[in-house]
C-alpha positions as CSV (number, residue, x, y, z in Angstrom):
1,M,47.2,46.9,140.5
2,V,49.3,49.4,138.5
3,R,49.7,46.9,135.7
4,F,46.0,46.1,135.7
5,G,45.0,49.8,135.7
6,L,47.4,50.5,132.8
7,A,46.1,47.6,130.8
8,L,42.6,48.6,131.5
9,A,43.3,52.1,130.3
10,V,44.9,50.9,127.2
11,G,42.0,48.6,126.5
12,V,39.5,51.5,126.9
13,L,41.5,53.6,124.5
14,L,41.7,50.8,121.9
15,A,38.0,50.1,122.2
16,G,37.1,53.8,121.8
17,P,36.0,55.5,118.7
18,V,38.6,55.8,115.9
19,A,39.4,59.4,115.0
20,A,38.4,60.4,111.5
21,K,41.4,60.6,109.1
22,D,42.5,64.1,108.0
23,W,42.3,63.5,104.2
24,T,44.8,65.8,102.6
25,A,45.9,63.3,99.9
26,V,43.8,60.7,98.1
27,R,45.2,57.8,96.1
28,F,43.1,56.7,93.1
29,G,43.1,53.1,91.7
30,M,42.2,52.7,88.1
31,D,42.3,49.9,85.5
32,A,43.6,52.0,82.7
33,T,42.4,49.8,79.8
34,Y,39.1,51.4,79.3
35,P,39.2,54.4,77.0
36,P,37.6,57.0,76.9
37,F,37.2,56.6,80.6
38,E,40.8,55.8,81.4
39,S,43.8,54.6,79.5
40,V,47.6,55.1,79.4
41,N,48.9,57.6,76.8
42,S,52.2,57.5,75.0
43,S,53.9,59.3,77.9
44,G,52.8,56.7,80.4
45,Q,50.2,58.9,82.0
46,I,46.7,57.8,82.9
47,V,44.3,60.0,81.0
48,G,40.6,60.0,80.2
49,F,37.2,61.3,81.4
50,E,37.4,59.8,84.9
51,V,40.9,61.2,85.4
52,D,39.7,64.7,84.5
53,Y,36.6,64.4,86.6
54,A,38.6,63.0,89.6
55,K,41.0,65.9,89.4
56,A,38.1,68.4,89.4
57,L,36.6,66.6,92.5
58,C,40.0,66.8,94.2
59,V,40.1,70.6,93.7
60,K,36.7,70.9,95.3
61,M,37.8,68.6,98.2
62,K,41.1,70.5,98.5
63,V,43.1,67.4,98.5
64,T,46.2,66.2,96.5
65,C,45.4,63.3,94.3
66,T,47.6,60.6,92.7
67,F,46.6,57.8,90.2
68,Q,47.7,54.2,90.1
69,N,47.1,51.6,87.4
70,Q,45.6,48.4,88.8
71,D,44.4,45.3,87.0
72,W,40.7,44.9,87.3
73,D,40.6,41.4,88.7
74,G,42.5,42.6,91.8
75,V,41.1,46.1,92.2
76,I,38.8,45.5,95.2
77,P,41.5,43.4,97.1
78,A,44.0,46.2,96.4
79,L,41.6,48.8,97.8
80,L,40.8,46.7,100.9
81,S,44.5,46.1,101.6
82,G,45.3,49.8,101.5
83,K,47.1,50.1,98.2
84,F,45.0,53.1,97.4
85,D,42.0,54.9,98.9
86,V,39.3,54.9,96.2
87,I,38.4,52.9,93.1
88,F,37.5,55.4,90.4
89,S,37.3,53.2,87.4
90,S,33.8,52.7,85.9
91,M,32.8,50.4,88.7
92,N,29.1,49.6,88.5
93,M,27.5,49.5,91.9
94,T,26.2,46.0,92.0
95,P,24.6,44.4,95.1
96,T,27.5,41.8,95.3
97,R,30.2,44.5,95.3
98,A,28.2,46.6,97.8
99,Q,28.8,43.8,100.3
100,R,32.5,44.5,100.2
101,V,32.9,48.2,99.5
102,L,31.2,51.5,100.3
103,F,29.9,53.3,97.2
104,S,29.5,57.1,96.5
105,E,26.6,58.6,94.7
106,M,26.3,57.5,91.1
107,Y,28.2,59.7,88.6
108,Y,27.4,58.0,85.3
109,A,25.3,55.1,83.9
110,T,25.6,53.9,80.3
111,A,24.2,50.9,78.4
112,P,25.9,47.5,78.0
113,V,25.8,46.4,74.3
114,W,26.5,43.5,72.0
115,V,29.1,44.1,69.4
116,T,30.1,42.0,66.3
117,S,32.3,42.4,63.2
118,A,31.1,44.6,60.4
119,A,31.1,41.6,58.1
120,N,28.7,39.7,60.4
121,K,25.1,40.5,59.4
122,N,23.5,38.3,62.0
123,D,21.9,40.3,64.8
124,D,20.4,37.2,66.6
125,V,22.3,36.8,69.9
126,S,20.0,34.1,71.3
127,I,21.8,31.0,72.8
128,G,20.8,28.9,69.8
129,A,22.2,31.4,67.3
130,L,25.5,31.6,69.2
131,K,26.1,27.8,69.0
132,G,29.6,27.4,67.6
133,K,30.4,31.1,68.1
134,S,32.6,32.8,70.7
135,V,31.9,35.8,72.8
136,G,34.5,37.9,74.6
137,T,34.3,40.3,77.5
138,Q,36.4,41.5,80.4
139,S,36.6,39.2,83.4
140,S,35.2,40.2,86.8
141,T,32.8,42.7,85.3
142,I,29.0,43.1,85.0
143,F,29.3,42.0,81.4
144,A,30.9,38.7,82.5
145,T,28.2,38.2,85.1
146,Y,25.5,38.9,82.5
147,L,26.9,36.2,80.2
148,D,27.4,33.7,83.0
149,K,23.8,34.1,84.1
150,N,22.1,34.2,80.7
151,Y,24.4,32.3,78.3
152,G,25.3,29.0,79.9
153,G,26.9,26.7,77.4
154,V,28.1,29.5,75.1
155,D,31.8,29.8,74.5
156,V,32.7,32.8,76.5
157,K,36.3,34.1,76.5
158,L,37.4,36.3,79.4
159,Y,40.1,39.0,79.2
160,P,42.0,40.9,81.9
161,G,41.7,44.3,80.1
162,G,38.6,46.2,78.9
163,D,40.0,46.9,75.4
164,E,41.2,43.4,74.6
165,P,37.9,41.8,73.7
166,F,37.3,44.5,71.0
167,M,40.8,44.0,69.7
168,D,40.2,40.2,69.3
169,L,36.9,40.9,67.7
170,A,38.5,43.2,65.2
171,S,41.2,40.6,64.4
172,G,38.6,37.8,63.9
173,R,39.7,35.8,66.9
174,I,36.2,36.0,68.4
175,D,32.7,36.5,66.9
176,Y,31.0,38.8,69.4
177,S,31.8,41.0,72.4
178,V,29.8,42.4,75.2
179,G,30.8,45.7,76.8
180,D,30.0,49.4,77.5
181,I,28.4,51.3,74.6
182,L,30.8,54.3,74.9
183,V,33.9,52.0,75.1
184,A,32.6,50.2,72.1
185,Q,32.0,53.4,70.1
186,K,35.4,54.7,71.0
187,F,37.0,51.5,69.7
188,I,35.0,51.5,66.5
189,E,35.9,55.1,65.8
190,G,39.6,54.2,66.0
191,H,39.1,51.1,63.9
192,A,36.9,52.2,61.0
193,G,35.0,49.4,59.3
194,C,35.9,46.7,61.9
195,C,32.8,46.3,64.0
196,R,29.3,47.4,64.7
197,I,27.0,47.6,67.7
198,I,24.1,45.1,67.5
199,K,21.8,46.0,70.4
200,E,21.7,47.5,73.9
201,I,21.2,45.2,76.9
202,P,18.6,46.3,79.5
203,R,20.3,47.3,82.8
204,T,18.6,44.9,85.2
205,P,19.4,46.0,88.8
206,D,20.6,42.6,90.1
207,I,23.4,42.3,87.5
208,F,24.2,45.9,86.5
209,G,23.2,48.0,89.5
210,P,22.0,51.6,89.2
211,G,25.2,52.9,87.6
212,V,28.8,53.8,88.3
213,G,30.2,55.1,91.6
214,A,33.4,55.5,93.4
215,A,34.3,52.7,95.8
216,F,35.8,53.0,99.3
217,R,36.8,50.8,102.2
218,P,33.6,50.4,104.4
219,D,35.2,52.3,107.3
220,D,36.1,55.3,105.2
221,K,32.6,56.9,105.5
222,D,34.2,60.4,105.9
223,L,36.0,60.1,102.6
224,A,32.8,58.9,100.9
225,A,31.0,61.9,102.3
226,M,33.6,64.2,101.0
227,F,33.2,62.7,97.5
228,N,29.4,62.9,97.6
229,K,29.6,66.6,98.5
230,A,32.1,67.3,95.7
231,I,30.0,65.3,93.2
232,A,26.9,67.3,94.1
233,E,28.9,70.6,93.7
234,A,30.3,69.5,90.3
235,D,26.7,68.8,89.2
236,A,25.4,72.1,90.4
237,D,28.0,74.4,89.0
238,G,28.4,72.8,85.6
239,T,31.8,71.2,86.2
240,Y,30.6,67.7,85.4
241,K,28.8,68.8,82.3
242,A,31.8,70.7,80.9
243,I,34.2,67.7,81.5
244,A,31.7,65.2,80.0
245,A,31.2,67.4,76.9
246,K,34.9,67.0,76.1
247,Y,34.4,63.2,75.7
248,F,30.8,62.4,74.9
249,T,28.0,63.6,72.7
250,I,25.3,62.1,74.8
251,D,24.2,62.6,78.4
252,I,25.9,59.8,80.4
253,R,24.3,60.6,83.7
254,G,21.5,58.1,83.2
255,K,19.0,60.3,85.0
C-alpha cells in the first residue's frame, strides 16, 4: 500500500500543471545570412536590425540575451529541440509554420520582389517568358513556396543562405531571383550596377502570412507574452522607430 500510495502521489505531481519558467536568460536563433536584418561582421559577431531590436526588447524584459547562428533549413527543428528559445530571424508567420510554432505579434512586413540583372531589360516574369531561364531563392522560405505554387516547370535553384541567390544573380549564374525587397536593395547598394528590382509580389495570406514575428515553442506561452508586452512598449515609446530609422528609409511595419 505504501508503494501504491507513493506511486499515486508521484503520478499526481507529474500530471499536474507545469510551473512557468523564470525567464532570466533568452537564447536567440538567427540565420545570419540576411543583411540588413542579420549578418556576421568581420569580427564574427551577428549584427543587424533584428539584433539591435532584440537587444532593446531584452532590456524591456529585463533578461540576458545571447545570439546563435543557425542555418535556415534547420531553424524550427533546432528551436523545438531546445537549442535556443526563440527564432528572431525574419520568419514570416505562415499558416503552415503556425502549426508547429507559437508566434508573437508582428514586428515588420515587407514586400517580396522579383530581381534580375541590370543588363536584362525583360520585365515579363510569366511562366512562358521564363522558359529556359533560371530563378534562384532561399530554400524553406515563403519565396520558395511562392515559386513552387506558381511556377511549376520553371528551373528554380534553391540556396541555403539568403544572400546567395543575389550573389549568383550578380555573377550571371542565374537569370532572376525572388526575395525580400529590403534585402535586395541592400545587396544592390553594395554591388552597384549589378541588378535591378522588377516588381513587387502581392502578399497573399496563404503563402506569405501577415508579416514577420518571433517564433517560440508552443508551450512557451509565458515567453511569448513577455515578448508581446515588450514589442508593444517599444512601439509606444519610439524605441522601434528609432532602431528602424538606423537601417531603413521606409516604414517597415506594414500597418
